[in-house]
N, C-alpha and C positions, 0 to 999 in steps of 0.2 A: 771551545764549545763543540759538542757533538751534534751533527746535523744528519737528517735523513738522506740516504744516498741517491734519491731520485727527486725529480722536480716536485712531485706531489704524491700523497698517499692514495692508493686505489681503495675501492670499496672493500671494507673489512680490515684493512691494514691498521687503521687508527684504533679499531676495537682491540686488535691483538696487542698493539703497543701500549695502550692504556691499561689493559688487563695485566700485562707483564709488569708494568711500573707499580701497580697496586700490589701484585703478588710479592714482588721483591721487597717492597716497603714493609709488608706484613710477615716477611720471612716464610712465605707459604709455598704451596705446590699448585701448579696450574696445568690442566690438560687442555690442549687446543686441537680441535678437529677443524681443519681448514682445507678447502678444495685445492687440488693440485693446480698450479699455474697462477694462483692469486697473489703470490709474493710473500708468503709467511716467513721465509728465511730472512728477507730484508727487514720486515717489521720486527721480528724477534731479536735479531742482532742489534738493530738500532736501539731498541728499548733496553735490552740487557746491558749493552755497552754503556749507555747513559747511567743506568742504575749502578753498574760496577764502579764507574768513575766517582759518582756521588757518595758511595759508601765504602770506597777503598777496598773493593773486592776483586777477585779473579773470576774468569768465566772458563768452565770446561765444557766445550761443545763436542758432543759425541755423535758419530755417524755409524750406521750399520756396516758400510763398506767404504773403503778408501776412495773409490770413484765418486762418492757423494760429497767429498770434501771440497771439490773445485768451486762449487757455487758459494760455499762459505768464504773461501779465500777471496773470490771476486767481489763479494758483498763487502767484506772488511776493507778491501782496497778502495772501493767506491766511497765508503764512509770516511776513510782517511783523505780522499781527494776532495770531498765536500766540506770537511770540518777543519777548524783551526787547530784542534787537538789531534794528535796522531796516536793511534792505538797500536801497540806492539803485539804481534800475534805469532804463534808458532804452530806448525803442523807436525803430527807424528803418526806414522803407520805402525803396523806390527814389526817387531824386531827382524823377523825372517825376511819380510818383503823389502826391508831397507838394507839388508846385509850385502856388502861388497866382497866378502870372503867367499871364494868359489867353493861350493859344497853341493852334495846331493843328498843331504840328510832329510829324512821324512819329517813333516811338520811337527808331529808329536814329540820328536826327540830334539828339536832345534834348540830350545832354551838350554837344555843340558849340554848340548854340543857347544854352544856359544860360551857357556861358563867354563867348560873344560879347556877349550883352545885359548881363552883369555888367561886362565890360571897357569897354563903351561907356556905362556908367552909365545904362542904360535900365531897370533893375529896381529899383523903389523898395523892394521888400521886402528885397532884399540890402543896398541903401544904408542902410536904416533899422537894419540889424543890425550893420554894421561901418563904421568910419571908413575914409578912404582909406589909412591906415596899417595897416589890418586889425585895429585895436583894437576890442573889443566895446563897442558903444554902451550908454548907461545904460538905454535901453528894453529891450534884450536882457538886461541884467543883472537888471532888475526881473522880466522874464518868467521867467527861470531860477529865481526864488524861488517861483514858482507850482508846483502839482502837475502836472508835464508828463511823467510817467513812461511813458505809452503814446502811440502815434501819434495817437490820436483827440484826446486832451487837448492835445497839441502843436499840432495843426491849429487847434483852437479858440482857444488862447492866442495863437498866431502871427497868426491872422486879426484878433483884437481889438487886438493891438499893431502890426499891419501889418509883421510881420517875416517872414523866410524860414524856413518850418517845418523844412526840411532842415538848414540851418545851426544852428538852435536845437536840433535833436535831436543834432547832433554835439557842440555845446557841453555839452549835458546828459550825453551819453555819457562825456565826458571826466571828469566828476565822479561817475560811477556805478560800482558793482561789477559789475553784470550789464548787458550790452548785448544787446538782442534785435534781430536783423537778418535779412536775406535771404542766401541762398547766395552771391549775387553779391558781397556785401561782403567775403567772404574768398576766393572762387574765381574771380572775373572779373578777368583780368589788367589790364584798363583801369581798374578801380575799387579793387582790394584795397589796394594800397600807400598811396594817398592816404587811404583810409578809416581804416586803422590809425594813420597819423600824426595825422590830424585828431581821432581819438577817444582818443588816448593809449594805444592797445592795443599792447602789446609781446607778440607771440605767445609769446616765450620765458617770459613770466610770465602766461600766460592759459590757462584751461581752455576748450577748444573743444567745444561740444555741438552735434551735428547731428541735428535731428529729421527723421523720415520719410526717413532717409538712403538708402533704396532708390532715391530719385529722383536722388541725387547724380551717379552716373556719366553719365547722359544729360544732366543740366544742365551738367556740365563740358564735354561734347562740344559743346553748343550755345554755351557761352560762349567756347570756344576755336576756333570756326569762324566763317567770314564769307562773305558773298556780295554781289554787286553786279549790278544789272540792266543789260541792254544799253542801255536808255534813259538811265540815269545815266552809263554809259561814253560814250555819244554826246554827252551834255551836257559831260562832263569833257574830251572831245576839243575841243569848241568853246572851252571856258574856257582850255585850255592854249594854243591858238593866239592867243586874244585877249590873254593875259598875256605872249606872246612866247616861250613854251616849245614851239617846234615839234618839238623832239626828243622831248618827252614825248607830244605829239599823235601822232607816228609810231608810238610804242610802243603807245599805246592803240588805234590803228587796227589793229595786228597782232592784238590780242586780239579786237576786234570782228569781224575777218575769220574768226578761228577759230570764234567763236560762230555766225556766219552759215552756216558749213558744216554745222552740226548740225541734223538734221531731227527727231530724237528724243533723249531724255536719253542723254548719252554722256560718257565721260571725255575730257579734253583735256589736252595738255601745253603749258603756257605758262611753265614755269620757265625762267629765263635771259633773259626779255625785260626785266625791271626789275632794278636794282641799288640798293644802299644810298644812293648819291648822288642817285638819282632821288627818294627820299623828301623830301630837303631842297627840291628843285625843286617838288615837288607841294605842299609846305607853303607855299611862296611863291605858288603859284597860288591856294591857298585864301585867303591874306591879301589878294591882289589883288582878289578878287571878294567878300569878306565885308564886307557893309555892312548895318547894321540887323538886321532879322530874317532876312535872306537867308543861307541856308547853301548854298554852292555844291556841286555834284556832286563837285567835286575832293576834298571832305572824305571822301566815301564811297570815292573812289579811293585816298586816302591810307591809310585803314584796311584796304582790300583788299590793297594792295601790301605793307603792313606784315605782314599775316597771311601773304601769299604768300612773302615773304622769310624768315619765321621758321618756315615749315611744315617738318615732318619728312618723310623719305622715304616713310613709311608713310601720310601724309595723302593724301587723294584730291581732285583738282581735276576738276570736271565741269560740264557745262552742263545745266540743267534747263529745262523748258518747261511753262508753265501758261497759264491764261486771261489773265494780265497780260503775258505775253511770255516772253522768254528771260532767264535769270540764269546767271552763272558763280559757282560755289561752291568754296571751299576748306574741306574738312571734316576734322576730326580723327577718327580711328577708335578711339583708345585713350586713356582718361583717366588711366591708371595713373601714369605718370611725373609728370604735373602734380599730380594729387591727392596723391601721396606727398610731393612737395616741400612743399606747403602744410600737410598734416597733421603732418608731421615737425617743422615749425617751431614748433608749439605745445607748451606745457608738458605737456599731457595732452589726449587727445581721446576723447570719448564719442560713438559713433554708434548711434542707436536707430531701430527700426522694428518694425512688425508684419508686415512683408513681407521678411524677411531670410533666407529659406530657398532654397537651401542657403547657409549663411554663407560657405563657402569660395569660392564664385563671386564674391560681392560683394567679399571681401577681395582676390581676384585683380584685379578690375576697378579697385579703388582703390589697388593697389600696397602694401597693408598688410603689414608684416612685424613679427613679434614681438608681435602683439596677443593679447589675451584675448577669449574669446567667452562669452556667457551666453544660454541659451535659457530663457525663463520663460513658462509658460502658466497663467494664473489658473484655479483649479479651477471657480469660478463661471462663467467664460466658456465653458469646455469643456463644462460640464453644460448650458448654455443654448443651445449651438450644435449643430445637426445638419448635417453636410456629406455629401451623397450624390452619387456618380457614377452617372448614368444611361447605362449602356453599351449600351442598346438602340438608340441613335441616334448619328448623326455628322453633322458639317457638312463633312466632307472633300469637296473639290471634285468628285472623280470620282463621288461617290455623291449629290451634293447634290439633284438633281431628285427622286429617289425618296424622299428623306428629309424634304422640306418637310412633307408630309402627316403623317408619323410624329411629327415634333417638334410640329407643331400639335395633333395628337391628344393628346399628353401634356399640353400646356399647357391645352387645353380641359378635360381630366379634372381637373387640379389646380384650375382656376378653378371648376368645377362643385362640387367637394367643399369648397373653402376660400373663405369669404366675407370674408376680411380683405385688407388692402392687400398688394400684392406688386409686385416689379419684375422684369422679364425683360430682360437685356442681350443684344444681338445683335452679330455681328461687323461688320455694315454696315447702312446704311439700306436697301439693296436687299434684303438677307436679311430684315430686319424686315418690309418691305412684303409679301414673298412669304408669310411666315407669317401675317401679319394677314388675308390673303384667306381663310384657313381658319377664322378665329375665330368661335365661336358667340355669345359675349357681347360684341359690339363696343361696346355702350353703357357697359361698365365700363372699357374700355381708353382710356388717354391715351397718345398717341404723341408722342415727341420729334420736333422739327423741326430741320433744319439751321440753324445760325447763329441760335439763339434769343436774343431780347432778355432781359435780366435779369428784367424785370417778368413776362414770360411764363413764364420758368423758375420764378420764385417762386410764380406762380399754380398751376402744376402741383404744386409741392411742397406747397402749401396743401391741395390736393385730397387728397393722400396722407395728410394728417394727420387727416382726419375721416371719410372715406368708404371703402367697400370697393372702392377703385379698383385698377386694374392698369396700371402704367406700362411701356410698351414703349420702351426706350432703346437707344442704341448705345454699346458699350463704348469708352472713351476719348473719349466725347462730352461732353455737358453735365452728366451725372448720375453718372458712374462714380467720380469723385473729388471730395472737398471739398464734399459736399452735407450739409446739416444735417438729418438725420432725427431728430426729437425724440419723446420718450415712446414709444419702441419702436413707432412707427406702422407700420413695414413688418415683416411676420412671415416673408416668404419672398422669397428672391432667386434667380432662375434665370439661369444664364450659358449661352448657346447657342453651341456651337462654341468654337473657339480663335481669338483675335483676332490672327492673324499680320499683320505689316506687308505691304502689297502689294509686289511685286518692284520693285527700283530699283537703279540703279548703285551707290549708297552702300551698300545692304544687301548686295549681292553682294560689294563690296570688303571690307566688315566681316567677312563670313563667310570669305572667303579669308584675311584677316589673322589671325583667331582660329584658323583651321585650322593655320596655321604656328606661332602662338604657344602655343596651348593644346591643339591636336589635336582640337578640337571646335567648329568655327566655327558650325555650325547651332545648337548649344545657346546659345552666347554671343550670336549675332547675332539669333536668331529666337525660340527657346524662352523664354529668360530674360525679355526685354522683354514677351512675350505673357503670361507667368505673373504678372509684376508687375501688369499691367492686370487680370488675372483676380482676383488676391487683393485688390487695392484695391477692386474692385467688390463682391467677396464680403463685404468688411468694412463695407459701408455699413449693414448691418442691426443690428450690435451696436456701440453707442457707449458703453455703460456696463455695469457688472457685472450689472445686473438685466435687461438686454435679452435677448429670446429670438428666435432666427431660424433658419430652415432655409435651407440653401444647396444648390441643385441644379446640378450641372455636367453639362450635356446634351451629352456627346460621349464615345464609347467610348475615344478616345485618351487621356483623362485617367487611364485605368486602366493605362496603359503606364508602364514604369520611368522613361522620360525626363521625363514630366510629374508622376508621382505623388510624386517626391521633393520637389516644391515645396509639397505639400499637408500638412495636419496628419496626425498618425499615426492619428487616430480616424476618418478618412474611411471611409464605407460604400459598397459597390458593389451596385447592383441592375440587373436587365435587363428584366424584364417586370412588376414589381409596385411601381412607384414610388409610386403613391398609397397602396397598402397600407402601405408603409413609413412614409409621412408620417402616416397615421392611427394606426399603431402607436406612433409617437413623439409623438403629440398635436399634429400640425401640419395635420390635415385632418379 
């Protein structure tokens, strides 16, 4: 018998569990909007595992980042400890992150690098796992008898047996009821099919659970887009000539010529240069040059041409320029069709997040039809969270210069009255530095730096756990997502301005596209992505039902209809008495 992993269900958890039970029974789709810290992972896994056992199904539980998997493993262990039936589960990360073979290959080339070293019998870890006939070797069979249910234990056991951790995880997944993996394992076109075959996952007999699913639309766009640098095109040009494929070299040269015409980011039209037969020739060029650890640039060309030939009319092809040089990009603009195809292939799908408002927009982005929705806000979370819009200031560009001192004055007043830890998120490093100039208590302030090393980041987080420090950070930087604030160390989070994406060819194309499709390109292309960042940053302060945190949104635009619908219903608006409000509510 499968039992709930805690003594009792908290407010909202029974609603989630009951809704999932009903959804799986009907082979449907369910979107869950539930506050951070209310225990949606426990309620979801409990109900999904029960349904899987009753219907002889598997569960594929997807997370956006591998660091998010730990809570899933902990919850499954708790379910096993409290239940008479034991659930076999397996964790899998990306192949590159699990690789023990020492290499310095760039991420985009790793899959091809892995294939090359396996086929040339250069990877002992793989050779120790399988025979030449692909049979599992005795050492791997022995390792599978160990407790390797999460990726950390897989890495340890694989290292001790000198086996391939990724392959060991796939073998373990084949004999498990619950498989915990990354978005890419179901939604990356280059990975998904092979992954489901190797793990024995038949989508038609599998419950798909997607955690933090507000990330999914953007992740799918990343996974279905591709780019190649001018430098790699020039290398592929030389490789084509050396391999005797002068016709391919001529076509590459046409693309290089288009790139060289561009002096700033701009759309280009290169469709029609390559055809399907060219892909076979490029594959031959790759094989001609592929020796040992060397992955030719033609491999990148092959992936680029493949994406170019399969691109839709609405996709955008453009040249971008940065400090590394020029790149040509083929970007998808709409994840809906692809997401719908994947989601519809599963027995039932559960999508959950604390950042799913308004649900209708996310369902449109993911092409969901005939789904059920559930919004749950835990009473304890609502009672412990204060969200305030400070409409006396704005970061609007046209008013920015005169607003710097006003915003700084508000932050100074908060810091003067409140001697606990707090975080202020800014839309850019430049904006943060301008505000910092006006600060009175600079000795309390810790500033985020660009491209911080993990050790430095951890050091700053450590300071936030024991001193009355104030972190100045950039939204969408090192600290706005996936940081572990323990023991309610941060009591106030301020979000300064609205973190719109800077103008770009891609952003403009997306806005035009959604104007045609939905009638509101600005909201889909700019407002929604910005508000996802805002709500993720706002959620850093409350990670459990007992945490207490004030969230200050410093920009009058949050009080307009277009932004307010993304916020909780209990948000309060103030104009001149922000600190008075904080004192009244016990936060200053």
